[in-house]
C-alpha positions in Angstrom: -54.6 -9.4 -5.8 -52.0 -11.7 -5.8 -52.0 -11.8 -9.5 -51.8 -8.5 -9.5 -48.4 -8.1 -7.5 -46.9 -11.2 -9.8 -47.6 -8.7 -12.8 -45.9 -5.9 -11.0 -43.0 -8.0 -10.1 -42.3 -9.3 -13.5 -42.2 -5.8 -14.7 -39.8 -4.5 -12.1 -37.5 -7.5 -13.3 -38.0 -6.9 -17.1 -37.0 -3.3 -16.5 -34.0 -4.2 -14.4 -32.9 -6.4 -17.4 -33.5 -3.6 -19.7 -31.5 -1.7 -18.1 -28.5 -4.0 -17.6 -28.7 -4.6 -21.2 -28.5 -1.0 -22.2 -25.4 -0.6 -19.7 -23.6 -3.3 -21.3 -24.2 -2.2 -24.8 -22.8 1.3 -23.8 -20.0 0.0 -21.7 -19.2 -1.9 -25.0 -19.6 1.1 -27.5 -17.2 3.0 -25.4 -14.5 0.8 -25.0 -14.7 -0.2 -28.6 -15.3 -4.0 -27.8 -18.6 -4.3 -30.2 -18.5 -6.1 -32.9 -14.5 -6.8 -32.2 -13.3 -3.1 -32.0 -12.4 -0.5 -35.0 -9.0 -1.1 -35.9 -6.9 2.1 -35.6 -5.1 3.4 -38.7 -1.9 2.7 -39.5 0.7 4.9 -39.0 3.3 5.4 -42.1 6.7 6.1 -41.1 9.4 7.7 -43.4 13.1 8.2 -43.4 15.6 10.7 -45.3 16.7 9.0 -48.5 18.2 10.6 -51.5 18.9 8.8 -55.1 22.0 11.0 -55.7 25.1 9.3 -55.8 28.2 10.5 -54.7 30.4 7.9 -57.2 31.6 11.0 -59.2 32.8 13.0 -56.1 34.7 9.6 -54.7 36.6 9.6 -57.8 37.9 13.0 -57.3 38.5 13.1 -53.9 41.6 11.5 -52.8 41.8 9.7 -49.5 42.8 11.7 -46.4 44.5 8.3 -45.2 42.7 9.8 -41.5 39.8 8.8 -39.7 36.5 10.9 -38.4 34.0 10.0 -35.8 30.8 11.2 -36.1 28.9 12.4 -32.9 25.2 12.0 -32.5 23.6 15.3 -33.6 21.3 17.3 -30.9 18.4 19.6 -32.4 16.3 22.6 -31.9 13.2 21.8 -29.8 10.7 22.5 -32.2 11.9 19.2 -34.4 13.0 16.9 -31.2 10.7 14.0 -31.8 9.4 12.0 -34.7 6.2 14.2 -35.8 6.5 15.6 -39.5 5.6 19.0 -38.7 3.8 21.6 -40.8 3.5 25.7 -40.4 0.8 27.4 -41.9 2.5 30.9 -40.6 1.7 33.4 -38.2 3.0 30.7 -35.5 0.6 28.3 -36.2 2.4 24.6 -36.1 1.0 21.4 -36.6 1.7 17.8 -37.2 0.1 14.9 -39.6 -1.9 12.6 -37.6 -1.0 9.2 -39.0 2.0 10.3 -40.8 5.7 10.6 -38.7 9.7 9.8 -39.4 11.0 6.7 -38.1 13.4 8.4 -36.3 14.0 12.1 -35.1 15.5 14.4 -37.7 19.0 14.3 -35.6 19.1 10.6 -35.8 18.3 10.4 -39.1 20.9 13.5 -40.4 23.3 11.7 -38.2 23.2 8.1 -39.9 22.8 9.9 -43.2 25.9 11.8 -43.2 27.8 8.7 -41.9 26.6 6.9 -44.7 27.8 9.5 -47.4 31.4 10.1 -45.5 31.9 6.7 -46.0 30.9 6.3 -49.4 33.0 9.5 -50.5 36.2 7.6 -50.1 37.9 10.8 -48.1 38.4 8.9 -44.9 39.8 5.4 -44.7 37.0 4.7 -41.7 34.3 6.4 -40.2 33.0 5.9 -36.5 30.4 6.7 -34.4 30.7 8.4 -30.9 30.2 5.5 -29.2 33.3 3.4 -30.5 36.6 3.3 -28.5 38.2 4.0 -31.6 40.4 7.4 -31.5 39.8 9.7 -34.9 41.9 12.7 -35.9 38.7 14.5 -37.1 35.7 14.8 -35.5 32.0 16.1 -36.8 29.5 17.4 -34.4 26.0 19.3 -35.4 22.6 20.7 -34.7 19.2 19.9 -36.7 17.9 23.5 -36.9 15.0 23.0 -39.5 13.0 20.2 -40.5 9.5 21.2 -41.3 7.0 21.9 -44.0 5.8 25.7 -45.1 2.1 26.1 -46.5 1.5 29.6 -47.4 0.1 31.4 -50.4 2.6 30.3 -52.4 2.1 26.7 -51.6 4.0 24.3 -50.2 7.6 24.0 -49.4 10.0 21.8 -47.3 12.7 23.4 -45.3 15.8 21.2 -43.8 18.9 22.6 -42.2 21.5 22.0 -39.7 24.7 23.4 -38.7 28.2 21.6 -38.0 31.8 22.1 -36.4 34.4 20.1 -37.6 37.2 19.5 -35.0 40.8 18.3 -35.3 41.2 16.3 -32.1 44.3 14.8 -32.9 43.6 11.6 -30.5 42.4 13.9 -27.7 38.8 14.1 -27.4 38.6 16.7 -24.9 40.5 19.3 -26.7 39.7 19.7 -30.5 40.8 22.6 -32.7 38.2 24.1 -34.7 38.9 23.5 -38.5 35.5 25.1 -39.5 31.8 26.0 -38.6 29.0 26.3 -41.0 25.2 26.4 -41.3 23.8 24.0 -44.3 19.8 25.0 -45.4 18.0 24.8 -48.2 14.5 24.8 -49.3 12.4 23.0 -52.2 9.0 22.8 -53.2 6.7 20.2 -52.1 5.8 17.5 -54.7 3.8 15.8 -54.3 2.1 18.0 -51.9 1.4 14.8 -49.5 3.6 13.5 -46.6 5.5 11.3 -49.0 6.4 14.5 -51.1 7.5 15.9 -47.7 9.7 13.1 -47.1 11.2 12.6 -50.7 12.1 16.5 -51.0 13.6 16.3 -47.5 15.9 13.2 -48.9 16.8 15.3 -51.8 17.8 18.3 -49.9 19.7 16.1 -47.4 21.5 14.6 -50.7 22.5 18.2 -51.8 23.8 19.5 -48.2 25.8 16.2 -47.3 27.5 16.6 -51.2 28.4 20.2 -50.4 29.4 19.4 -46.7 31.3 16.9 -48.1 33.0 19.2 -50.4 33.7 22.1 -47.7 35.3 19.2 -45.7 37.7 18.1 -48.5 39.0 21.6 -48.8 39.4 22.3 -45.4 41.6 19.5 -44.8 43.6 19.9 -48.2 44.0 23.6 -46.6 45.0 22.4 -43.3 47.7 20.3 -44.7 49.4 23.6 -46.7 
């Protein structure tokens, strides 16, 4: 009888040990700690870049001998984030899981335009809204589109923004509107990948910024007459 009781006790102890081992193994698998854990995929981030140069324009555009402040652009709610968005039509919209913009489209468009305005030679200085310098002109805007469209015709990238140029004459509270205009373009996405999306968006931004600077040049010249 005593031997039977000992055998039963040993069996119960072994059962508890097995149950505990199963619990620990399951916990390790759930938390990802088993075997050191799986490394999550890296997220690739992209910026707006364009190979286009404004050197030719710089030779043609006389310096205004004035300054301009570029205010941080706002954005439509649909592109208010770093997600690289795509649309398949019928209101269906998604985002690439492991591919994102480095900054929000509004921030990237603002920085892009500041850089191109500085390179254009149109102004003696280009400031941000966070500096204490007072400028004759002020540029503000809103990003309206930054998305990849996927439909039966293939894939295309759409980028757009609206801007307003103000002549503030040193008064930041009251400014005279020089012009307001929408800039928007779309191009086929080649290659049809997130990297292609970023590259084509950069090309579009280069074209739109060149058009904007040309419009600013014309507006300033007409404003002087």
